Each structure stands twice: as structure tokens, then as C-alpha cells.
N, C-alpha and C positions, 0 to 999 in steps of 0.2 A: 826730779827735774821740775818741781813745782815753782822754783824760783825763776824759771825761764819763760819767755813769751810763748804764746800759742803756736806761732809758726815754727819756732825752734823745737818745741816739744813734739809737734806732729812729724817733723822731718826726722827726728832722732828716735822716736818712740819704738821700743822693741828691737832695736838693732843690736847685733852681737858686738862684742869688743873687737875693735879693728885689728887686723893682722895683715902684714905685707902679703900681697898677692891675692887676698880674699876680696870678694865684691862687698859693697856696702850692705846690700840685702841679698843673702844667699838665694839661689833659685829654689823652686819647689822640689821637695823630696817626694817623688811619686813612687810610693812603695806600699804594698799590703803586708807581706812578711819581711822580716829583717833577719840577718844572720844572728843566731843565738849562741851563747857560750855553751859548749858541750857539757860543762859540769854545772854551772850555775843557772843556766837557762835565762829567762827574762830578768832575773835579779841582777844580772851583771851590767845592764844597760837601760837607759830610759826608754828605749825603743824595743818593744817585743812584737807588737802586731799593730797594723795601721789603723784599726778602729779606735782603740784608746790612746795610741801613741803616734804622734807625728811632729817632727821638729819644726816644720813650716807653720803648722797650726799653733804650736807653743809660742813661736815668735810673735804671731799676730795677737795671741792672748796677752802676751807681755805688753805689747803696744797699746791695745785698747785698755788694759788694766791700768797702765800708767796714766792715761787720759781721764779715766773714770775715777781713779783713786781707790781701786779694789782689785781683788783676785778675779780674773775673767775666765769664762769658758765660752767658746764660740759654738754655734749650732748651724745646721744646714739652712735655716731661714729664721726670720723673726718670729713667725708663727711657731716653729719648732722650739724656739727658746721660751716663748711664753707658755705654751702648752706643757713643755717639759718642766718648767718651774711649778706650774699649778699641780701637775700630777706627782711631782717629786715631794711637794710640801703638804699637800692636802690629803686627808683621809676621810672615809665615810663618817658622817656626823659633824665634820668641820663646817664652818661658815666662812665664805669668802665674799668680799665686797668688790664689785667690778664696776667700771664706768658704763653708764647707759648711753653715753654719747661718744664712746671711743671706737676703736677699730672693730668693725662688726663681726669678723670671723671669730674674735675672742668671745663675743656674746653667743654666737652660734655654737662654739665649742662648749661653753658653759651649760647651755640648755640641752645640747645634744649628747654630752658626755658626762660632765661633772654631776649634774642633777641625777642622771641615771645610776651613778655609783654611790649615791647617798650624800653628796656634798650639797649643803644649802647655799644657794646663790642669791645675793642681794645686789640689785642694780641701783646705782646712785649717780646723778649727774656730776660731772667733774667739779663744778663749783658748789655742789651740795644742794640742800642741806644734808649732812651726814647723820644717820641715826646713831644711837648708842653703839659703841664698838665692843661692849662687853660680850665675851664669848666668841668673838671673831678671831679666826686664825690668821687671815691674810687680807690686807687691803691692797688692791692694785689700782693705780691711777695713771692716766696718760696725760702728760702736761708739757706743752700745749696739746690739747686734745685733737684727735684726727677724726673728722675733718673740720669741726666747728671752731677750733683754736681757743677754747676756753682754757684758763690757767688756774691751778689750785696752789695755795700756799703750802708747799711741801713741809717746811719746818713745823708749822702749826699742826698739820695733819699727822706728822710723825709723832709729835708730842701726845696727841690724843690716842693714836694707835698704841703707843708704848705704854701709856697709862692703863690701857685696857688689856694689855698682854698680847697685842696683835703685832704682826710684822707688816711693814709698809714696803711695797714694791712700786717703783716708778718706771713707766715706759718712757724712755728718753729719746725715742726715735726722731721726733720733730726737732727737738732742741739740739741734739748731739752733745757729747761731753764738753765741747767748747761753748755751748750755749748755757749749760748749767751742769752742776755736779751734784746730783741728788744725794749721794752718800755723804757729802759734806753738809747737806741740809738736814740730815737725820734719817734718811731712808735706809732700810736694811738691805735692799736689793735694787739693782738697776737692770732692766731688761730692755732690749731694743732690736729693731731691724737694722742691720748694717747694709741691707740692700739699697737703702735710700741715701741720704746726704752723707753719711759716714764714709762710704766708698765712692758714691757720686758719679759713676760712669755708666750706669744702666747696663752692666754686663755680668752681674753675678747676683746670687741669692745668699744671704748671710744673716745670722742672728747672734746675739750674745747676751750673757748675763754676767753681772759683776756684783761682788759683795765683799764686805770685810769680815763676815762671819764664816769661820772655818767649817762650822756645822752645816750651814746652808750650801757652801761650795761643795762639800763632800757629798751631800745628798743629790745635788744637781749633777755632779760629775758621774756618780753611780748610775743615775737615770740615763744620762747620755751614753754611757758605755754599754749599758744593757739594751738600750733601744737602737743604738747605732745612728743617732741623728746628728752626724758630724758633717761638716763641709769637706769637700775634696781639697787636696793639697794645692791644686792650681788656683782654685777660688780663694783659698786663704792667702796665697802669695799675691794674687791680684789685689785683694783687699788691703794688704799691708802696703803694697806699692802705692795704691791710690790714697791711702791715709795721709801720706806726706803732704798732699796739696789741700787738705781739709780746710785749713785756715784761710788760704787764698780763695778757695771756692765759696766758702760761707760769706766772706767779706763782700764779694760781688753779688751773690744771691740776696743777701740782706739789703744791700744798697738798691738793687733792682726792685725788691719787694716794697721798699719805702717809696720809691718813685712811682711805681705802679699804683700803690695805695693812694697816693696823693691824686693821681689821675682819676682813679675810680671814684674817690670821694667827691670830686667836683662834677661828676656826671649825674644828672637826674634820672637817666635811664638805667642806672645800676643801683641796686638796693642791697641791704644786709651785709655791707662790707665788714670783714673782720681781719684785723692784723694787730697782734698785741703790741707792736711798736708804735702805734698811733696814740697820742694822748687822749683822744676821745673814745678809744676802744674800752669796753668793759673790763678787759683783762689787763689793761696797761699798768695800773697801780701795783698789782702783785708781780706782773712780769718784769717790770722795770726794777723792782727791788730784788728779785730772785734770780733773774737771768743775766748772763754776761753779754749776750748778744741775741738779737731777734732772728727768727728763722726766715727763710726765703719763700715761705708758703703763706698764701692768703686765700680768703674765700669771699664769695659774693654771689648775688642772685641776678640772673638775666631774665627772669620772668617765666620762661617756659623752655622745653627741650629744643624746640625748633630754633629758637633764637641762639641758644648755645651752639647748635650745629652750624648755623650761619656764621657766627662769630669765629669759630675755629677754622671753618673752611676759608674764610676771608683772610685770616692771619697768615703771614709768611713766616713768622718766627715763633708761633705757638703750635705745638703738635698735640693732637688728641692722643692721650696715653694715660694709663693709671700709674700708680706709684708716684714718688716725688723726690726732690733733692738731687736731681741729675744735672748734667751740664746744659741740657736743652730745656727751654721753657715749655711746660706742658699744661694742658687743661684737662680736667677730669670731671665729668658730670656724674656725681657720686650716686644719684638715684638709680642709674643703670646697673650698679653693682649690688643693689639691695640695701644701701644705707637709707635710714629714715630721714631723708632730706627732701626739700621741695624739688619739683621737676627741673627748675632752672638754676639750681644751686651748682656752683662751680668751685672746685678747688684748683687754684692756679699755683703751680710751682715754678718760681723764677729760676732760670738758668744763669749762665755766666756771659750772656751776650752783652754787648755794649749797652749801657743804660739808655742813652738817647734813642738808639735804634729800637729797643724793645718798647719804650713808651710810645713812640710814633706809630709803630706797627699795631699795638693794641688799640690805640685811639682810632686808627683808620679801620680796623676790623670791627670795632663796636659801631662806628658810623655805618659801615657797609651792612651790618647785621640788621639795622633798622630797629624798630620798637616792637613790642609784643603786639 
């Protein structure tokens, strides 16, 4: 379906062949055991037991795989997908390169688990400089990075990684497969949280990994089966249902982010604005060449924690919440979660509210919050 537009691909992705009397998207199959053939057992059917086998989950994997351009496996959460990938592919003595400015639970997992089992961990900022990758087993980047929104040139880094014999994995959570397709840019794996913009309704936890390498997919599938880190059938069904509107949601979120970024850039009481869609952003050159659309997430600094609280309290259309990519505009002061950010640093996730309403509300809330 690569010849079709984004909206068409999202609506059609992963659907079974139409048949009279059948729904467009079959309802969730809520089963742990299935009937087995008395003679052949699980060999007679793709469904033997609910942990490794579920038709609802397979339809979602087909849908996400179509959008990412690879074979997909879904997990119970984004963190389950990332940690599953790391533990499935790394062995004692291996070296892994991780982003020092990416999602902080990944760094915590690396120091709390990977290093204790003999994996050497090297932390590098998203934009580098990257050390020699000789002897490295895996490089993981998050681009745009969360929460700072730096962007790395995936194609260039993939070339360096492959020349050194390393694999490159890209966390595609912020961009989504409509924003960029890392496998097309040379990455070996894509990993992401589907909790956020991919499904976008703030009502489920989901993660996924996609790759064009049968060896990688086999290793990750074995890990998921033996650890049981699978999403439930109803969550998988909800995710597939929500995927159909991804193009529409991203279009409004991106437009809102552009308008809010213009507002914030004009205010002297806001500093540190980052949004890769602005020509004056440090990430703009790489992002505009690499990405098909910009995310609905931006970041900025309001000076201190109290001013952030006053701002959110004064806003009618901005909710205090973590995560991002949902229908509702949210603000998250990342320092309260342990991120290495300034006390007044805010990650703002634009929802799908009408753009003029959101801009007016944020401007009024900033005025009401006063200065530091």
C-alpha cells in the first residue's frame, strides 16, 4: 500500500479481506486456550495458546508493520518493547550505545540491569559526537529525542554503524511511522511506544518493534513468548481501531504545534523553545530532510516549577499529565519525573483542539502565570 496516501493507508492497514457479513475490523478474540486438533495439536492451527498466539494481535502487527515497512511484534508497553529488544539482542561482553538525553527509564534500565549482567553501556547525546562504533553490538537512538527534541541523521548514523558491524535501532515514538520510516533510512530495527501518538486516545499501553531482519524478529519473538510481555487482546483491538485516525490526528497536532511555537517564540517570558519544524530550531535542517511531518510535541522553559504550576492551573485547555500524543493538550514538567531538565522545563503535547482556541488559551494562561 506504499502507493497510497497516509490517510488511506491508516484506514486500511491490517484489515482482513472483506467478506459479506463480516465487520471491517473483527472484534477482539478474548481467549487464553483454543480448541486443539486431537491428533495434530497446535500444528493444525495458528492459534494454540493465548500468550504466543492471538488473531487480534496479529492483525494489529500487520497494520503497524505495513506503516513501518517491516515485520512487527507488539508488546505490553513501549518500555517492554525496548527492554525486550535489549535483552534479546545483547549478551555479556557486548557494548550498547544509548541516548543520554532520551527516555530516562531506558537509561535507568541500562545502569540497573544491563551493566549488572556484563553489558558495557555508553551514553551519547542524540546529536553526538558519537565515538568509534568498532566493537559495538547495538546503537539505539531516539529521534526526535524525548523530551529535548533533538534529531539525528538516521541514514548517516546507519552507515557508520553498519561499517563497524553494529545494528542501529531507532525509537520512533515521537515521530510515528507517518513522520518518518527509519527502516527506509537504513535502520535495522524500529522500536516505539504505541501508548502515545500512534494510538492517541490515552486509554491503553502498547509497544512494538519492527524489522526487516528475520533473525532479529525471531529473537525478539522468542523473548516475548518466553517472558509473556504481550498486550491483551482488547488493548490490541483498541489500538488497531485508533490507528485509522492517525493521519487526521497528526495533521491537527502538528498544525497546533506550529501555531503554539510561533506564539511562544514571540514571548520574552518563554525561553529554550524547541520544535524541529521551526527554521530557527537547531534540528530543523536534519528534521526537514528526514521527516515527512513534524510532531505535535514541543518544549520550552518557564523559569521555575511554580510558574509552570500557575500556567497549567490558569489554562482551560491544557491538562497536567505525563505521556504525549493524545487528543487533549497536556503539559508535563519533566523534572518531577527524574529527567535531567531545568525546574521550569515543560514538554507540551498539542492535542486536536481548534488551533485558535488553543493559542488564545495558552497566551492567556502565560499572562496569568506572571513572571518568575
